[in-house]
RODO-2510 file (C-alpha; in nm, 4 decimals, decimal comma):
residues 97
     n   res          X          Y          Z
     1     l    -1,0542     1,7078    -2,0558
     2     q    -0,9702     1,3515    -1,9628
     3     f    -1,3075     1,3071    -1,7922
     4     d    -1,5057     1,4044    -2,0994
     5     k    -1,6066     1,1758    -2,3795
     6     s    -1,3476     1,1515    -2,6530
     7     r    -1,2920     0,9164    -2,9427
     8     l    -1,0764     0,7064    -2,7064
     9     h    -1,3041     0,6787    -2,4025
    10     e    -1,6480     0,7554    -2,2636
    11     a    -1,7120     1,0279    -2,0071
    12     n    -1,6224     0,8797    -1,6711
    13     k    -1,8224     1,1171    -1,4552
    14     p    -2,2022     1,1049    -1,4872
    15     g    -2,2328     1,4837    -1,5002
    16     n    -1,9962     1,5082    -1,7948
    17     a    -2,2464     1,3336    -2,0217
    18     l    -2,5555     1,5379    -1,9287
    19     p    -2,7395     1,7203    -2,2071
    20     g    -2,5927     2,0653    -2,2641
    21     m    -2,2521     1,9822    -2,1165
    22     w    -1,9671     2,0750    -2,3464
    23     d    -1,7695     1,7904    -2,4956
    24     r    -1,3909     1,7833    -2,5277
    25     d    -1,3887     1,9504    -2,8698
    26     q    -1,6109     2,2372    -2,7548
    27     m    -1,3893     2,3004    -2,4523
    28     l    -1,0750     2,2979    -2,6655
    29     e    -1,2308     2,5345    -2,9198
    30     e    -1,3272     2,7783    -2,6447
    31     w    -0,9842     2,7527    -2,4839
    32     v    -0,8189     2,8321    -2,8198
    33     r    -1,0583     3,1229    -2,8743
    34     l    -0,9942     3,2702    -2,5300
    35     t    -0,6182     3,2147    -2,5122
    36     g    -0,5187     3,2319    -2,8769
    37     r    -0,2923     2,9336    -2,8112
    38     s    -0,2704     2,6151    -3,0146
    39     p    -0,3964     2,2895    -2,8635
    40     d    -0,1173     2,0958    -3,0367
    41     g     0,0283     1,8399    -2,7993
    42     i    -0,2639     1,8550    -2,5549
    43     e    -0,2889     1,4763    -2,5586
    44     w     0,0440     1,4419    -2,3781
    45     f    -0,0773     1,6749    -2,1025
    46     e    -0,4066     1,4843    -2,0796
    47     a    -0,2165     1,1575    -2,0331
    48     a     0,0108     1,3142    -1,7710
    49     t    -0,2907     1,4476    -1,5805
    50     v    -0,4636     1,1094    -1,5878
    51     l    -0,1480     0,9344    -1,4646
    52     k    -0,1004     1,1919    -1,1887
    53     l    -0,4540     1,1358    -1,0610
    54     g    -0,4056     0,7584    -1,0881
    55     g    -0,0840     0,7838    -0,8885
    56     i    -0,2495     0,9875    -0,6154
    57     m    -0,5334     0,7380    -0,5910
    58     a    -0,2950     0,4383    -0,5990
    59     h    -0,0989     0,5911    -0,3114
    60     g    -0,4195     0,6375    -0,1121
    61     l    -0,5084     0,2744    -0,1772
    62     y    -0,1586     0,1689    -0,0648
    63     l    -0,1908     0,3729     0,2552
    64     c    -0,5211     0,2088     0,3369
    65     e    -0,4030    -0,1436     0,2559
    66     t    -0,0874    -0,1088     0,4670
    67     g    -0,2675     0,0456     0,7628
    68     l    -0,0876     0,3775     0,7195
    69     g    -0,4104     0,5517     0,6210
    70     a    -0,7397     0,5579     0,8051
    71     d    -0,9856     0,6465     0,5274
    72     e    -1,1539     0,3159     0,4455
    73     r    -1,3138     0,4653     0,1328
    74     m    -0,9731     0,4339    -0,0324
    75     r    -1,0106     0,0541    -0,0364
    76     t    -1,2649     0,0951    -0,3165
    77     w    -1,0300     0,2906    -0,5434
    78     q    -0,8679     0,0028    -0,7333
    79     p    -1,1220     0,0061    -1,0210
    80     a    -1,0708     0,3815    -1,0632
    81     v    -0,6921     0,3398    -1,0647
    82     d    -0,7223     0,0640    -1,3254
    83     l    -0,9491     0,2839    -1,5404
    84     l    -0,7130     0,5804    -1,5206
    85     v    -0,4124     0,3680    -1,6164
    86     d    -0,6098     0,2248    -1,9086
    87     v    -0,7157     0,5713    -2,0295
    88     a    -0,3579     0,7000    -2,0007
    89     r    -0,2269     0,4024    -2,1986
    90     r    -0,4819     0,4649    -2,4734
    91     l    -0,3906     0,8337    -2,4850
    92     l    -0,0188     0,7591    -2,5021
    93     d    -0,0619     0,4817    -2,7584
    94     d    -0,2681     0,7178    -2,9700
    95     i     0,0147     0,9709    -2,9892
    96     g     0,2814     0,7034    -3,0318
    97     a     0,4490     0,7683    -2,6992
***
């Protein structure tokens, strides 16, 4: 859900904003319908997921910058890490965490 447009951020994958793609609310509604579970507290899990992905990408960047990793594409990941940290902060601030 963190990649889809929400009131806190825009969709950060081009495909997530294409016509006909479900938005965050539609996905949550369908998840509730199919599972019968409440979405209460989902924001905390969204923030944790965003931070986990940011951590994985930051580690890849570190590996590349220190010469411990060979995938040069990782050198370009800093803007994505910054975006993920920013999104996670907004999510956590929104829930008062």
